Residue frames as a rotation matrix with the C-alpha (Angstrom) as fourth column:
UNK 1
-0.191 0.966 -0.174 110.84
-0.370 -0.235 -0.899 105.32
-0.909 -0.108 0.402 122.23
UNK 2
-0.339 0.144 0.930 109.19
0.663 0.738 0.127 103.20
-0.668 0.659 -0.346 119.52
UNK 3
-0.985 0.070 -0.160 108.35
-0.166 -0.666 0.728 104.78
-0.055 0.743 0.667 116.20
UNK 4
-0.293 0.923 -0.252 105.05
-0.520 0.068 0.852 102.84
0.803 0.380 0.460 116.06
UNK 5
-0.961 0.075 0.265 102.91
-0.185 0.536 -0.823 101.66
-0.204 -0.841 -0.502 118.92
UNK 6
-0.303 0.907 -0.292 99.66
-0.430 0.144 0.891 99.77
0.850 0.396 0.347 118.57
UNK 7
-0.971 -0.031 0.235 97.70
-0.236 0.219 -0.947 99.19
-0.022 -0.975 -0.220 121.79
UNK 8
-0.539 0.799 0.265 94.59
0.198 0.426 -0.883 97.04
-0.818 -0.424 -0.388 122.17
UNK 9
-0.689 0.216 -0.691 93.70
-0.659 -0.585 0.474 97.69
-0.302 0.782 0.545 118.51
UNK 10
-0.327 0.666 0.670 90.45
0.433 0.736 -0.520 96.46
-0.840 0.120 -0.529 117.09
UNK 11
-0.684 0.202 -0.701 88.98
-0.664 -0.572 0.482 96.82
-0.304 0.795 0.525 113.60
UNK 12
-0.216 0.770 0.600 85.73
0.069 0.625 -0.778 95.54
-0.974 -0.127 -0.188 112.16
UNK 13
-0.949 0.224 -0.223 84.12
-0.259 -0.143 0.955 94.66
0.182 0.964 0.194 108.94
UNK 14
-0.001 1.000 -0.030 80.54
-0.358 0.028 0.933 95.05
0.934 0.011 0.358 109.89
UNK 15
0.808 0.367 0.461 79.94
-0.563 0.252 0.787 92.65
0.173 -0.895 0.411 112.76
UNK 16
0.757 -0.588 -0.286 83.12
0.514 0.805 -0.296 90.76
0.404 0.077 0.912 112.09
UNK 17
0.807 -0.589 -0.035 86.04
-0.386 -0.572 0.724 91.63
-0.447 -0.571 -0.689 114.33
UNK 18
0.863 -0.487 -0.134 88.96
0.084 0.400 -0.913 91.33
0.498 0.776 0.386 111.90
UNK 19
-0.319 -0.944 0.084 91.54
0.069 -0.111 -0.991 92.64
0.945 -0.310 0.100 114.37
UNK 20
0.705 0.678 -0.211 91.21
0.148 0.150 0.978 91.87
0.694 -0.720 0.005 118.07
UNK 21
0.982 -0.188 0.027 93.16
-0.062 -0.185 0.981 93.45
-0.180 -0.965 -0.193 120.77
UNK 22
0.573 -0.806 0.148 96.47
0.707 0.395 -0.587 93.63
0.415 0.441 0.796 118.93
UNK 23
0.828 -0.487 -0.277 99.50
-0.175 -0.694 0.699 95.17
-0.532 -0.530 -0.660 120.67
UNK 24
0.554 -0.733 0.394 102.67
0.801 0.340 -0.493 95.97
0.227 0.589 0.776 118.72
UNK 25
0.748 -0.416 -0.516 105.70
-0.162 -0.870 0.466 98.17
-0.643 -0.265 -0.719 119.07
UNK 26
0.650 -0.512 0.562 108.23
0.754 0.346 -0.558 98.92
0.091 0.786 0.611 116.29
UNK 27
0.323 -0.637 -0.699 111.50
0.282 -0.641 0.714 100.73
-0.903 -0.428 -0.027 116.67
UNK 28
0.731 -0.153 -0.665 113.02
-0.605 -0.597 -0.527 102.86
-0.317 0.787 -0.529 113.95
UNK 29
-0.184 -0.841 -0.509 115.04
-0.982 0.180 0.058 100.72
0.043 0.510 -0.859 111.58
UNK 30
-0.568 0.036 0.822 113.32
-0.282 0.930 -0.236 97.43
-0.773 -0.366 -0.519 112.42
UNK 31
-0.529 0.452 -0.719 111.67
-0.722 0.205 0.660 95.10
0.446 0.868 0.218 109.95
UNK 32
-0.450 0.520 0.726 108.56
-0.516 0.512 -0.686 93.26
-0.729 -0.684 0.038 111.32
UNK 33
-0.849 0.232 -0.474 107.25
-0.312 0.504 0.805 90.29
0.426 0.832 -0.356 109.32
UNK 34
-0.321 0.865 0.385 103.50
-0.781 -0.012 -0.625 89.76
-0.536 -0.501 0.679 109.79
UNK 35
-0.877 -0.056 -0.477 102.46
-0.331 0.790 0.515 86.21
0.348 0.610 -0.712 109.01
UNK 36
-0.518 0.734 0.440 99.25
-0.309 0.319 -0.896 84.21
-0.798 -0.600 0.061 109.18
UNK 37
-0.562 0.426 0.709 96.68
0.718 0.677 0.162 82.31
-0.411 0.600 -0.686 107.16
UNK 38
-0.752 0.446 0.486 94.30
0.134 -0.619 0.774 84.03
0.646 0.647 0.405 104.72
UNK 39
0.235 0.951 0.200 91.69
0.121 -0.233 0.965 85.88
0.964 -0.203 -0.170 106.72
UNK 40
-0.053 -0.379 -0.924 93.89
0.944 0.283 -0.170 86.21
0.326 -0.881 0.343 109.80
UNK 41
0.802 0.446 -0.398 93.54
0.558 -0.797 0.231 90.01
-0.214 -0.407 -0.888 109.80
UNK 42
-0.205 -0.970 -0.130 97.00
0.804 -0.243 0.542 90.98
-0.558 0.007 0.830 108.42
UNK 43
-0.511 -0.001 0.859 95.65
0.723 -0.541 0.429 93.29
0.465 0.841 0.277 105.64
UNK 44
0.555 0.792 0.256 93.14
0.474 -0.554 0.685 94.92
0.683 -0.259 -0.683 107.88
UNK 45
0.555 -0.449 -0.700 95.83
0.675 -0.249 0.695 95.60
-0.486 -0.858 0.165 110.46
UNK 46
-0.536 -0.799 0.272 98.08
0.806 -0.389 0.446 97.23
-0.250 0.458 0.853 107.87
UNK 47
-0.284 0.521 0.805 95.19
0.608 -0.551 0.571 99.31
0.741 0.652 -0.161 106.49
UNK 48
0.777 0.567 -0.273 94.17
0.550 -0.401 0.733 100.43
0.307 -0.719 -0.623 109.95
UNK 49
0.107 -0.819 -0.563 97.72
0.761 -0.297 0.577 101.51
-0.640 -0.490 0.592 110.77
UNK 50
-0.733 -0.440 0.519 97.75
0.681 -0.471 0.561 103.44
-0.002 0.764 0.645 107.45
UNK 51
-0.678 0.542 -0.497 94.40
-0.143 -0.760 -0.634 105.06
-0.721 -0.359 0.593 108.17
UNK 52
-0.805 0.339 -0.487 92.62
-0.504 0.042 0.863 103.36
0.313 0.940 0.137 105.28
UNK 53
-0.090 0.762 -0.641 90.43
0.328 0.631 0.703 101.42
0.940 -0.147 -0.307 107.66
UNK 54
0.072 0.180 0.981 88.88
-0.674 -0.716 0.181 102.93
0.735 -0.674 0.069 110.84
UNK 55
-0.841 -0.357 -0.407 89.87
0.098 0.638 -0.764 101.45
0.532 -0.682 -0.501 114.20
UNK 56
0.183 0.983 -0.013 86.93
0.071 0.000 0.997 100.52
0.980 -0.184 -0.070 116.36
UNK 57
0.998 0.002 0.058 88.92
-0.057 -0.139 0.989 100.45
0.011 -0.990 -0.139 119.59
UNK 58
0.447 -0.892 -0.065 92.45
0.842 0.395 0.368 100.87
-0.303 -0.219 0.928 120.83
UNK 59
0.764 -0.268 -0.587 95.21
-0.191 -0.963 0.192 103.32
-0.617 -0.034 -0.786 120.00
UNK 60
0.549 -0.652 0.523 97.78
0.804 0.240 -0.545 103.87
0.230 0.719 0.656 117.23
UNK 61
0.726 -0.381 -0.573 100.80
-0.007 -0.836 0.548 105.99
-0.688 -0.394 -0.609 118.15
UNK 62
0.581 -0.594 0.556 103.36
0.760 0.151 -0.632 107.29
0.292 0.790 0.539 115.68
UNK 63
-0.379 -0.815 0.438 106.46
0.475 -0.578 -0.664 109.16
0.794 -0.044 0.606 116.81
UNK 64
-0.890 0.018 -0.455 104.80
0.441 -0.215 -0.871 109.76
-0.114 -0.976 0.184 120.22
UNK 65
-0.712 0.685 -0.155 101.62
-0.697 -0.717 0.028 111.28
-0.092 0.128 0.988 118.63
UNK 66
-0.412 0.701 0.582 98.18
0.226 0.698 -0.680 109.64
-0.883 -0.149 -0.446 118.84
UNK 67
-0.792 0.097 -0.602 97.09
-0.583 -0.410 0.701 109.18
-0.179 0.907 0.381 115.21
UNK 68
-0.758 0.478 0.443 94.18
0.346 0.872 -0.347 106.80
-0.552 -0.109 -0.827 115.83
UNK 69
0.303 0.950 -0.082 91.53
0.505 -0.233 -0.831 109.19
-0.808 0.211 -0.550 114.42
UNK 70
-0.248 -0.443 -0.862 93.80
-0.463 -0.727 0.507 110.73
-0.851 0.525 -0.025 111.79
UNK 71
0.855 0.519 -0.016 92.63
-0.242 0.371 -0.896 110.11
-0.459 0.770 0.443 108.19
UNK 72
0.557 -0.616 0.557 94.95
0.702 0.707 0.080 108.39
-0.443 0.347 0.827 105.77
UNK 73
0.543 -0.313 0.780 95.83
0.593 -0.515 -0.619 111.49
0.595 0.798 -0.094 103.74
UNK 74
0.739 -0.291 0.608 97.12
-0.552 -0.779 0.297 113.22
0.387 -0.555 -0.737 106.88
UNK 75
0.761 -0.495 0.420 99.30
-0.018 0.630 0.776 110.18
-0.649 -0.598 0.470 107.84
UNK 76
0.713 -0.520 0.471 101.23
0.681 0.352 -0.642 110.25
0.168 0.779 0.605 104.60
UNK 77
0.481 -0.571 0.666 102.97
-0.143 -0.800 -0.582 113.57
0.865 0.185 -0.467 105.32
UNK 78
0.685 -0.251 0.684 103.88
-0.709 -0.012 0.705 112.26
-0.169 -0.968 -0.186 108.81
UNK 79
-0.329 -0.910 -0.252 105.78
-0.944 0.316 0.092 109.44
-0.004 0.268 -0.963 107.06
UNK 80
-0.299 0.281 0.912 103.44
-0.147 0.931 -0.335 106.40
-0.943 -0.234 -0.237 106.75
UNK 81
-0.235 0.176 -0.956 103.09
-0.970 -0.105 0.219 104.72
-0.062 0.979 0.196 103.38
UNK 82
0.099 0.404 0.910 101.13
-0.286 0.887 -0.362 101.63
-0.953 -0.225 0.204 102.42
UNK 83
-0.718 -0.178 -0.673 101.83
-0.690 0.304 0.657 99.32
0.088 0.936 -0.341 99.41
UNK 84
0.039 0.863 0.504 98.46
-0.864 0.282 -0.416 97.62
-0.501 -0.420 0.757 99.22
UNK 85
-0.442 -0.043 0.896 97.66
0.201 0.969 0.145 94.08
-0.874 0.244 -0.420 98.25
UNK 86
0.364 0.618 0.697 96.87
0.818 0.145 -0.556 94.08
-0.445 0.772 -0.453 94.52
UNK 87
-0.532 -0.813 0.238 99.16
0.840 -0.470 0.271 97.17
-0.108 0.344 0.933 93.94
UNK 88
0.440 0.853 -0.280 96.26
0.790 -0.516 -0.332 99.53
-0.427 -0.075 -0.901 93.06
UNK 89
-0.683 -0.725 -0.090 98.27
0.507 -0.559 0.656 101.49
-0.526 0.403 0.749 90.48
UNK 90
0.275 0.640 -0.718 96.82
-0.376 -0.616 -0.693 104.06
-0.885 0.460 0.071 88.13
UNK 91
0.024 -0.308 0.951 96.88
0.475 0.841 0.260 101.66
-0.880 0.446 0.166 85.20
UNK 92
0.742 0.280 0.609 96.16
0.670 -0.297 -0.680 104.20
-0.009 0.913 -0.408 82.53
UNK 93
0.859 -0.510 -0.043 99.14
-0.497 -0.851 0.171 106.34
-0.123 -0.125 -0.984 83.67
UNK 94
0.422 -0.795 -0.436 102.80
-0.156 0.410 -0.899 105.70
0.893 0.447 0.049 83.04
UNK 95
0.268 -0.448 -0.853 105.28
0.886 0.461 0.036 104.53
0.378 -0.766 0.521 85.58
UNK 96
-0.763 -0.602 0.235 106.68
0.509 -0.783 -0.357 108.10
0.399 -0.153 0.904 85.71
UNK 97
-0.310 0.714 0.627 103.21
-0.321 -0.700 0.638 109.57
0.895 -0.004 0.447 86.22
UNK 98
0.618 0.499 -0.607 102.44
0.316 0.550 0.773 107.15
0.720 -0.669 0.182 89.06
UNK 99
-0.121 -0.775 -0.620 105.65
0.965 0.055 -0.256 108.21
0.232 -0.630 0.741 90.81
UNK 100
-0.798 -0.177 0.576 105.01
0.201 -0.979 -0.023 111.87
0.568 0.097 0.817 90.28
UNK 101
0.231 0.952 0.203 101.57
-0.036 -0.200 0.979 111.63
0.972 -0.233 -0.012 91.86
UNK 102
0.655 -0.028 -0.755 103.09
0.680 0.459 0.573 110.30
0.330 -0.888 0.319 95.07
UNK 103
-0.350 -0.936 -0.035 105.97
0.855 -0.304 -0.420 112.80
0.382 -0.177 0.907 95.08
UNK 104
-0.512 0.167 0.843 103.66
-0.082 -0.986 0.145 115.71
0.855 0.005 0.518 95.76
UNK 105
0.563 0.826 -0.021 102.04
-0.180 0.148 0.972 114.05
0.807 -0.544 0.232 98.79
UNK 106
0.603 -0.281 -0.747 104.96
0.665 0.695 0.274 113.21
0.442 -0.662 0.606 101.02
UNK 107
0.846 -0.397 -0.355 107.92
0.079 -0.566 0.821 114.55
-0.527 -0.723 -0.447 102.85
UNK 108
0.555 -0.758 -0.343 111.39
-0.739 -0.260 -0.621 115.68
0.381 0.598 -0.705 101.65
UNK 109
0.532 -0.444 0.721 114.10
-0.401 0.618 0.677 113.06
-0.746 -0.649 0.151 101.93
UNK 110
-0.437 -0.884 0.163 116.47
-0.329 0.326 0.886 110.65
-0.837 0.334 -0.434 100.22
UNK 111
-0.317 0.353 0.880 113.89
0.686 0.726 -0.044 109.18
-0.655 0.590 -0.472 97.80
UNK 112
-0.132 0.229 -0.965 113.70
-0.600 -0.793 -0.106 111.01
-0.789 0.565 0.242 94.49
UNK 113
0.834 0.392 -0.389 113.01
-0.527 0.359 -0.770 109.85
-0.162 0.847 0.506 90.96
UNK 114
0.193 -0.888 -0.418 116.75
-0.752 0.140 -0.644 109.12
0.630 0.439 -0.641 90.53
UNK 115
-0.630 -0.520 0.577 117.21
-0.777 0.420 -0.469 107.16
0.001 -0.744 -0.668 93.73
UNK 116
0.251 0.785 0.566 114.01
-0.568 0.593 -0.570 105.14
-0.784 -0.179 0.595 93.35
UNK 117
0.876 0.075 -0.477 115.09
-0.459 0.432 -0.776 104.09
0.148 0.899 0.413 89.82
UNK 118
-0.223 -0.974 -0.048 118.51
-0.813 0.213 -0.541 103.19
0.537 -0.081 -0.839 91.24
UNK 119
-0.504 0.103 0.857 116.78
-0.673 0.576 -0.464 100.91
-0.542 -0.811 -0.222 93.75
UNK 120
0.249 0.702 0.667 114.44
0.105 0.665 -0.739 99.46
-0.963 0.254 0.092 91.13
UNK 121
-0.568 -0.628 -0.532 116.50
-0.414 -0.341 0.844 99.38
-0.711 0.700 -0.066 87.87
UNK 122
-0.710 0.333 0.621 113.94
0.620 0.714 0.326 97.13
-0.334 0.616 -0.713 86.21
UNK 123
0.380 0.889 -0.254 111.71
0.656 -0.453 -0.604 100.19
-0.652 0.063 -0.755 85.90
UNK 124
-0.319 -0.542 -0.778 114.10
-0.131 -0.788 0.602 102.30
-0.939 0.294 0.180 83.82
UNK 125
-0.990 -0.086 0.114 113.15
0.096 0.197 0.976 100.70
-0.106 0.977 -0.186 80.46
UNK 126
-0.354 0.935 0.020 109.51
0.878 0.325 0.352 100.92
0.323 0.142 -0.936 81.44
UNK 127
-0.748 -0.074 -0.659 109.56
0.485 -0.738 -0.468 104.49
-0.452 -0.670 0.588 82.72
UNK 128
-0.722 0.493 -0.486 107.22
-0.636 -0.749 0.185 105.84
-0.273 0.442 0.854 79.95
UNK 129
-0.769 0.482 -0.419 105.08
0.098 0.738 0.668 102.63
0.631 0.473 -0.615 79.71
UNK 130
0.041 0.881 0.472 101.60
-0.718 -0.302 0.627 102.49
0.695 -0.364 0.620 80.99
UNK 131
-0.544 -0.269 0.795 101.38
-0.814 0.400 -0.421 100.73
-0.205 -0.876 -0.437 84.38
UNK 132
0.406 0.798 0.446 98.59
-0.603 0.601 -0.525 98.48
-0.687 -0.056 0.725 83.10
UNK 133
0.775 -0.192 -0.603 100.97
-0.491 0.418 -0.764 97.10
0.399 0.888 0.229 80.43
UNK 134
-0.226 -0.921 0.317 103.65
-0.936 0.114 -0.334 95.97
0.271 -0.372 -0.888 82.93
UNK 135
-0.204 0.019 -0.979 104.31
0.112 0.994 -0.004 92.47
0.973 -0.110 -0.205 84.16
UNK 136
0.779 0.572 -0.257 103.22
0.295 0.026 0.955 91.62
0.553 -0.820 -0.149 87.71
UNK 137
0.205 -0.787 -0.582 106.76
0.972 0.093 0.217 92.03
-0.117 -0.610 0.784 89.04
UNK 138
-0.722 -0.458 0.518 107.19
0.561 -0.826 0.051 95.39
0.404 0.328 0.854 87.36
UNK 139
0.169 0.836 0.521 103.85
0.056 -0.536 0.842 96.51
0.984 -0.113 -0.137 88.74
UNK 140
0.778 0.067 -0.625 104.83
0.606 0.186 0.773 95.51
0.169 -0.980 0.104 92.28
UNK 141
-0.308 -0.930 -0.202 108.11
0.946 -0.321 0.034 97.34
-0.097 -0.181 0.979 91.87
UNK 142
-0.510 0.205 0.835 106.23
0.295 -0.870 0.394 100.40
0.808 0.447 0.384 90.70
UNK 143
0.581 0.812 -0.059 103.86
0.233 -0.097 0.968 100.19
0.779 -0.576 -0.246 93.69
UNK 144
0.481 -0.513 -0.711 106.79
0.862 0.129 0.490 100.04
-0.160 -0.848 0.504 96.15
UNK 145
-0.607 -0.728 0.321 108.64
0.779 -0.625 0.056 102.87
0.160 0.283 0.946 94.29
UNK 146
-0.085 0.704 0.705 105.52
0.267 -0.665 0.697 104.96
0.960 0.248 -0.132 94.41
UNK 147
0.835 0.376 -0.402 105.33
0.438 -0.011 0.899 104.60
0.333 -0.927 -0.173 98.12
UNK 148
-0.002 -0.923 -0.384 109.01
0.971 -0.094 0.220 105.46
-0.239 -0.373 0.897 98.51
UNK 149
-0.368 -0.128 0.921 108.42
0.595 -0.794 0.127 108.75
0.715 0.594 0.368 96.63
UNK 150
0.660 0.618 0.428 106.59
0.049 -0.603 0.796 110.00
0.750 -0.504 -0.428 99.76
UNK 151
-0.335 -0.901 0.277 109.77
-0.301 -0.176 -0.937 109.44
0.893 -0.397 -0.212 101.77
UNK 152
0.679 0.734 -0.012 108.10
-0.194 0.195 0.961 107.35
0.708 -0.650 0.275 104.46
UNK 153
-0.287 -0.655 0.699 109.50
-0.937 0.040 -0.348 106.73
0.200 -0.755 -0.625 107.93
UNK 154
-0.418 0.219 0.882 107.31
-0.312 0.877 -0.366 103.59
-0.853 -0.428 -0.298 108.07
UNK 155
-0.490 0.216 -0.844 106.65
-0.850 0.095 0.518 101.50
0.192 0.972 0.137 105.00
UNK 156
-0.134 0.562 0.817 103.81
-0.488 0.680 -0.548 98.91
-0.862 -0.472 0.183 105.06
UNK 157
-0.589 -0.183 -0.787 104.14
-0.801 0.255 0.541 96.25
0.102 0.950 -0.297 102.45
UNK 158
0.057 0.744 0.666 101.20
-0.642 0.539 -0.546 93.91
-0.765 -0.396 0.508 101.94
UNK 159
0.566 0.154 0.810 101.79
0.242 0.908 -0.341 90.58
-0.788 0.389 0.477 100.21
UNK 160
0.027 -0.710 -0.704 104.96
-0.672 -0.534 0.512 91.60
-0.740 0.459 -0.492 98.23
UNK 161
-0.833 -0.554 -0.022 105.34
-0.425 0.613 0.666 88.24
-0.355 0.564 -0.745 96.43
UNK 162
-0.149 0.835 0.530 101.71
-0.010 0.535 -0.845 87.29
-0.989 -0.131 -0.072 95.91
UNK 163
0.731 0.601 0.323 101.07
0.206 0.257 -0.944 85.97
-0.650 0.757 0.064 92.42
UNK 164
0.559 -0.619 -0.552 104.51
-0.813 -0.538 -0.220 86.68
-0.161 0.572 -0.804 91.08
UNK 165
0.763 -0.384 -0.519 107.00
-0.020 0.790 -0.613 84.38
0.646 0.479 0.595 89.39
UNK 166
0.677 -0.618 -0.401 110.06
0.666 0.281 0.691 83.18
-0.315 -0.734 0.601 91.46
UNK 167
-0.252 -0.813 0.525 112.32
0.932 -0.349 -0.093 85.27
0.259 0.466 0.846 89.21
UNK 168
0.066 0.319 0.945 110.25
0.134 -0.942 0.309 88.46
0.989 0.106 -0.105 89.79
UNK 169
0.957 0.263 -0.125 110.16
0.142 -0.049 0.989 87.80
0.253 -0.964 -0.084 93.58
UNK 170
0.310 -0.923 -0.228 113.97
0.934 0.251 0.253 87.34
-0.176 -0.291 0.940 93.60
UNK 171
-0.301 -0.410 0.861 114.37
0.675 -0.729 -0.111 90.68
0.674 0.548 0.496 91.74
UNK 172
0.471 0.571 0.672 112.07
-0.057 -0.741 0.669 92.54
0.880 -0.353 -0.317 94.12
UNK 173
0.937 -0.132 -0.323 113.83
0.345 0.219 0.913 91.17
-0.050 -0.967 0.251 97.26
UNK 174
-0.101 -0.970 0.223 117.18
0.978 -0.138 -0.155 92.32
0.180 0.202 0.963 95.83
UNK 175
-0.240 0.108 0.965 115.72
0.160 -0.976 0.149 95.88
0.958 0.190 0.217 95.75
UNK 176
0.770 0.634 0.077 114.14
0.002 -0.123 0.992 95.40
0.639 -0.763 -0.096 99.18
UNK 177
0.488 -0.676 -0.553 117.47
0.872 0.394 0.288 94.46
0.023 -0.623 0.782 100.69
UNK 178
-0.453 -0.614 0.646 118.73
0.608 -0.743 -0.280 97.90
0.652 0.266 0.710 99.57
UNK 179
0.223 0.617 0.755 115.88
-0.265 -0.707 0.656 99.57
0.938 -0.346 0.006 101.55
UNK 180
0.939 0.207 -0.276 116.38
0.164 0.437 0.885 97.37
0.304 -0.876 0.376 104.63
UNK 181
0.174 -0.965 -0.197 120.10
0.966 0.206 -0.155 97.85
0.190 -0.163 0.968 104.54
UNK 182
-0.508 -0.302 0.807 119.61
0.298 -0.940 -0.164 101.64
0.808 0.157 0.567 104.48
UNK 183
-0.986 0.020 -0.168 117.74
0.158 -0.237 -0.959 101.55
-0.059 -0.971 0.230 107.82
UNK 184
-0.492 0.867 0.074 114.11
-0.485 -0.343 0.805 101.59
0.723 0.360 0.589 106.58
UNK 185
-0.758 0.402 0.514 111.38
-0.397 0.340 -0.852 100.78
-0.518 -0.850 -0.098 109.09
UNK 186
-0.570 0.487 -0.662 109.11
-0.631 0.257 0.732 98.15
0.527 0.835 0.160 107.53
UNK 187
-0.226 0.544 0.808 106.09
-0.452 0.676 -0.582 95.96
-0.863 -0.497 0.093 108.35
UNK 188
-0.614 -0.159 -0.773 105.99
-0.781 0.263 0.567 93.24
0.113 0.952 -0.286 105.80
UNK 189
0.315 0.734 0.601 103.14
-0.579 0.651 -0.491 90.79
-0.752 -0.194 0.630 105.12
UNK 190
-0.304 -0.553 -0.776 104.62
-0.935 0.328 0.133 87.84
0.181 0.766 -0.617 103.34
UNK 191
0.774 0.629 0.079 103.27
-0.633 0.771 0.068 84.35
-0.019 -0.103 0.995 102.69
UNK 192
0.483 -0.701 -0.525 106.74
0.077 0.631 -0.772 82.95
0.872 0.332 0.359 102.02
UNK 193
1.000 -0.010 0.003 107.85
-0.004 -0.104 0.995 82.27
-0.009 -0.995 -0.104 105.58
UNK 194
0.398 -0.915 0.062 111.40
0.897 0.402 0.185 81.49
-0.195 -0.018 0.981 104.59
UNK 195
-0.195 -0.432 0.880 111.95
0.628 -0.745 -0.226 84.93
0.753 0.509 0.417 103.02
UNK 196
0.682 0.506 0.528 110.13
-0.076 -0.668 0.740 86.64
0.727 -0.545 -0.418 105.90
UNK 197
0.914 -0.318 -0.250 112.47
0.346 0.295 0.891 85.06
-0.210 -0.901 0.380 108.41
UNK 198
0.113 -0.949 0.295 115.51
0.994 0.111 -0.026 86.00
-0.008 0.296 0.955 106.41
UNK 199
-0.274 -0.243 0.931 114.76
0.491 -0.867 -0.082 89.69
0.827 0.434 0.357 106.07
UNK 200
0.590 0.674 0.445 112.91
-0.042 -0.525 0.850 90.46
0.806 -0.520 -0.281 109.28
UNK 201
-0.612 -0.703 0.362 114.27
-0.405 -0.115 -0.907 91.33
0.680 -0.701 -0.215 112.70
UNK 202
-0.768 0.413 0.489 111.03
-0.371 0.336 -0.866 90.22
-0.522 -0.847 -0.105 114.37
UNK 203
-0.808 0.525 -0.267 108.04
0.022 0.480 0.877 88.04
0.589 0.703 -0.400 113.51
UNK 204
-0.638 0.705 0.309 104.41
-0.534 -0.116 -0.837 88.32
-0.554 -0.700 0.451 114.58
UNK 205
-0.928 0.368 -0.050 101.85
0.242 0.701 0.671 85.69
0.282 0.611 -0.740 113.74
UNK 206
-0.580 0.806 0.121 98.12
-0.786 -0.514 -0.343 86.49
-0.214 -0.294 0.931 113.58
UNK 207
-0.888 0.439 -0.139 95.19
0.378 0.868 0.323 84.03
0.262 0.234 -0.936 113.92
UNK 208
0.058 0.998 -0.007 91.61
0.893 -0.049 0.447 85.19
0.446 -0.032 -0.895 113.68
UNK 209
0.523 0.160 0.837 92.73
0.147 -0.984 0.096 88.73
0.839 0.073 -0.539 114.32
UNK 210
0.949 -0.223 0.224 94.81
-0.269 -0.197 0.943 88.03
-0.166 -0.955 -0.247 117.46
UNK 211
0.136 -0.982 -0.132 98.51
-0.862 -0.052 -0.504 87.79
0.488 0.183 -0.854 118.02
UNK 212
0.969 0.248 -0.024 99.41
-0.214 0.878 0.427 84.15
0.127 -0.409 0.904 118.67
UNK 213
0.424 -0.901 -0.094 103.18
0.881 0.387 0.271 84.44
-0.208 -0.198 0.958 118.42
UNK 214
0.910 -0.367 0.196 105.74
-0.277 -0.886 -0.373 87.27
0.310 0.285 -0.907 118.61
UNK 215
0.689 -0.724 0.032 109.45
0.377 0.396 0.837 86.74
-0.619 -0.565 0.546 118.67
UNK 216
0.100 -0.770 -0.630 112.88
-0.631 -0.539 0.558 87.64
-0.770 0.342 -0.539 117.26
UNK 217
0.720 0.246 -0.648 113.37
-0.687 0.382 -0.618 86.26
0.096 0.891 0.444 113.77
UNK 218
-0.185 -0.901 -0.393 116.71
-0.711 0.399 -0.579 84.68
0.678 0.172 -0.714 114.56
UNK 219
-0.834 -0.109 0.541 115.12
-0.497 0.575 -0.650 82.72
-0.240 -0.811 -0.534 117.37
UNK 220
0.141 0.989 0.038 111.99
-0.751 0.132 -0.648 81.75
-0.646 0.062 0.761 115.46
UNK 221
-0.851 -0.343 0.398 111.67
-0.052 0.808 0.586 78.35
-0.523 0.478 -0.705 113.87
UNK 222
-0.702 0.599 -0.385 109.31
-0.503 -0.035 0.863 77.37
0.504 0.800 0.326 111.07
UNK 223
-0.512 0.508 -0.693 107.71
0.521 0.825 0.220 74.85
0.683 -0.249 -0.686 113.40
UNK 224
-0.687 0.220 -0.692 107.06
0.574 -0.419 -0.703 77.42
-0.445 -0.881 0.161 116.11
UNK 225
-0.766 0.435 -0.474 105.36
-0.560 -0.813 0.158 79.73
-0.317 0.386 0.866 113.55
UNK 226
-0.637 0.537 -0.553 103.35
-0.289 0.498 0.818 76.89
0.715 0.681 -0.162 112.05
UNK 227
-0.596 0.413 -0.689 102.00
0.785 0.478 -0.393 75.96
0.167 -0.775 -0.609 115.51
UNK 228
-0.603 0.382 -0.701 100.85
0.167 -0.798 -0.579 79.55
-0.780 -0.466 0.418 116.02
UNK 229
-0.863 0.214 -0.457 99.65
-0.504 -0.385 0.773 79.80
-0.010 0.898 0.440 112.38
UNK 230
-0.450 0.676 -0.583 97.20
-0.067 0.626 0.777 76.94
0.890 0.389 -0.236 112.92
UNK 231
0.186 0.583 0.791 96.27
-0.790 -0.390 0.474 77.81
0.585 -0.713 0.387 116.51
UNK 232
0.476 -0.050 -0.878 98.10
0.252 0.964 0.082 74.91
0.842 -0.260 0.472 118.14
UNK 233
-0.660 -0.697 -0.279 99.44
0.507 -0.141 -0.850 77.12
0.553 -0.703 0.447 120.95
UNK 234
0.273 0.842 -0.466 97.76
0.936 -0.121 0.329 78.72
0.221 -0.526 -0.821 123.85
UNK 235
0.568 -0.121 -0.814 99.84
0.419 -0.809 0.412 81.90
-0.708 -0.575 -0.409 124.22
UNK 236
0.961 -0.246 -0.128 102.15
-0.265 -0.677 -0.686 84.36
0.082 0.693 -0.716 122.65
């Protein structure tokens, strides 16, 4: 039984259909890379799964329960956490305070202050620093660590490497490998296709809100994804 099922999902921004008839299924322990051009609907899809954006049609199932109409704050205790594009930290609060806010909203589990800092050691010297004073890489690490403090069963990561230096991205992916190696279930939006293919078990490409390609990462070539990315194929 899949942990996450998405069936015929649609989501709108006013009259614009940002997500159109998307079907997905994700087993526990899988990493799904979600790729596509800007405006393809990736962020809206993640936000709809997390409950931060309302579905206009279709169904979202989580651990066999229908959560389509459930608000975001009630999905967090079930085990769904979103790391949004742009991080959206409490910039006037310290790293510690950002993590503590999340700790009271989730589930019991392996992720505590100590284990999160073990996974993201770059945060130890910045633990008492204001989030707004951190570098971009440190802010992204804080955003992921904050999500982990809820002990999610499903982690939704939106644009992990966007706007970061290559060194910061490398450091983040070292930490992510720890999560993935520990059996985390992840949906990852990533513009760097090479990284996405290396860490994911499956790849889904969106174009104008529709799935244009879905396949196992080990069987997926850059050329095949680029065809789907630019709408050069007729099917999935």
